[in-house]
C-alpha positions in Angstrom: -25.7 113.7 79.4 -22.2 112.2 79.4 -21.2 110.0 76.4 -18.4 107.4 76.1 -15.7 108.1 73.6 -15.3 105.1 71.3 -11.9 103.4 71.4 -10.5 101.4 68.5 -7.3 99.4 68.7 -4.8 99.3 65.8 -2.5 96.3 66.0 0.1 94.5 64.0 3.8 93.5 64.1 6.5 96.1 64.0 7.1 97.2 60.4 3.6 96.1 59.3 2.6 99.7 58.3 0.4 100.6 61.3 1.7 104.2 61.6 1.4 104.8 57.8 -2.2 103.5 57.7 -3.0 105.5 60.9 -1.8 108.7 59.3 -4.3 108.1 56.4 -7.1 107.2 58.8 -6.5 110.3 60.9 -6.7 112.4 57.7 -9.9 110.6 56.6 -11.7 111.1 60.0 -10.4 114.7 60.4 -11.8 115.4 56.9 -15.2 114.4 58.2 -15.0 116.8 61.0 -14.1 114.5 63.9 -11.6 115.3 66.6 -9.2 112.3 66.9 -7.0 111.3 69.8 -4.1 108.8 69.4 -2.4 106.8 72.1 0.9 105.2 71.1 2.2 102.3 73.1 5.8 101.3 72.9 8.1 98.9 74.7 11.1 101.2 73.9 12.4 104.3 75.8 10.1 107.3 75.1 11.0 109.6 72.3 8.1 111.9 71.9 7.4 114.3 69.1 10.7 114.2 67.3 10.6 114.4 63.5 10.0 111.0 62.0 8.8 109.4 65.2 5.3 108.0 65.3 3.9 110.6 67.6 5.3 113.4 65.5 3.7 111.7 62.4 0.3 111.4 64.2 0.4 115.1 65.1 1.4 116.1 61.6 -1.5 114.0 60.2 -3.8 116.2 62.3 -4.6 114.3 65.5 -6.0 116.6 68.1 -4.4 114.8 71.1 -1.4 112.5 71.0 -0.2 110.5 74.0 2.7 108.1 74.2 2.9 105.2 76.6 6.1 103.2 77.3 7.0 100.6 79.9 8.0 103.2 82.5 6.2 106.5 81.7 3.6 108.4 79.7 4.5 111.4 77.7 2.2 113.7 79.7 4.6 114.2 82.7 3.4 111.3 84.7 5.8 108.6 85.9 4.8 105.0 86.4 6.5 102.3 88.5 5.1 99.5 86.4 4.1 99.3 82.7 1.0 101.5 82.2 -2.0 100.0 80.6 -4.6 101.8 78.5 -6.8 102.4 81.6 -3.9 104.6 82.9 -3.7 106.6 79.6 -7.3 106.9 78.4 -8.3 109.5 81.1 -5.5 111.7 79.8 -7.0 112.0 76.3 -10.1 114.1 76.2 -11.8 116.6 73.9 -12.0 114.1 71.0 -14.7 112.0 69.3 -12.7 108.8 69.0 -9.5 107.4 70.5 -7.3 105.1 68.4 -4.8 103.0 70.4 -1.8 101.9 68.5 0.3 99.1 70.0 -1.7 97.8 73.0 -2.8 94.4 71.8 -4.9 93.4 74.9 -8.1 95.2 75.8 -11.8 95.0 75.4 -12.1 97.5 72.6 -12.6 96.5 68.9 -9.3 96.2 67.0 -8.1 96.7 63.4 -5.2 94.4 62.5 -2.6 95.6 60.0 -0.8 92.8 58.2 1.9 93.4 55.6 3.7 90.9 53.3 7.1 90.1 54.7 6.1 90.7 58.3 4.8 87.6 60.2 1.6 86.8 58.4 -0.2 85.2 61.3 -2.6 87.6 63.1 -1.7 88.9 66.5 -5.4 89.5 67.4 -8.0 86.7 67.8 -10.7 87.0 65.1 -13.5 87.5 67.6 -11.8 90.8 68.7 -11.3 92.2 65.2 -13.3 95.0 63.7 -11.4 94.7 60.4 -8.2 93.5 58.8 -6.1 95.8 56.6 -3.5 94.5 54.1 -2.2 91.0 54.4 -2.2 88.1 52.0 -5.5 86.6 53.1 -8.5 88.0 55.0 -9.7 86.5 58.3 -13.0 84.6 57.8 -16.0 86.7 58.8 -14.0 89.9 59.4 -14.2 92.9 56.9 -11.0 93.1 54.8 -9.5 96.3 53.4 -6.4 97.3 51.4 -3.8 99.8 52.6 -5.3 102.5 50.4 -8.8 101.9 51.9 -8.5 104.3 54.9 -11.7 106.1 53.8 -13.6 102.8 53.8 -12.3 101.9 57.3 -13.3 105.4 58.4 -16.8 104.7 57.0 -16.9 101.5 59.1 -15.8 103.3 62.3 -18.2 106.1 61.6 -21.1 103.8 60.9 -20.5 101.5 63.9 -19.2 103.9 66.6 -19.3 107.6 65.8 -22.8 108.1 64.5 -24.1 106.2 67.5 -22.1 108.2 70.1 -22.2 111.8 68.9 -24.0 114.3 66.7 -22.1 115.2 63.6 
């Protein structure tokens, strides 16, 4: 029986702390025995797996599969004429229990918005698409709210709502 891999979006403005929070979330989920894939979207030229870069940080945190998508290519040796969407990248990430997409803001998957003081404080994601909000000065009404140190609690939420339903742990 084929199962669908859950996909969770992680969004926020540049500098909001997405990558730092994602590192903690990867560690929390890996510590529970899950295989985690990460897709990083960027509108800048691709710089893959260099020390300090997001993809390098994702891999160092323990992600089992890391892909990087930019306006003109995907870091899996596949060139694109137009900006790739998640539907172009998702098939390249397999062998994991969960895929976390950082950067693509549009899509039908549930999203976690990261909001940090000093970065624009208005959400980039409509409330009806949010699974949770992390950080920020004020929570979004009706959406679970977590602090930056609550990666384990966000992992609990993901596990409860998506992973335990989709696979046997």
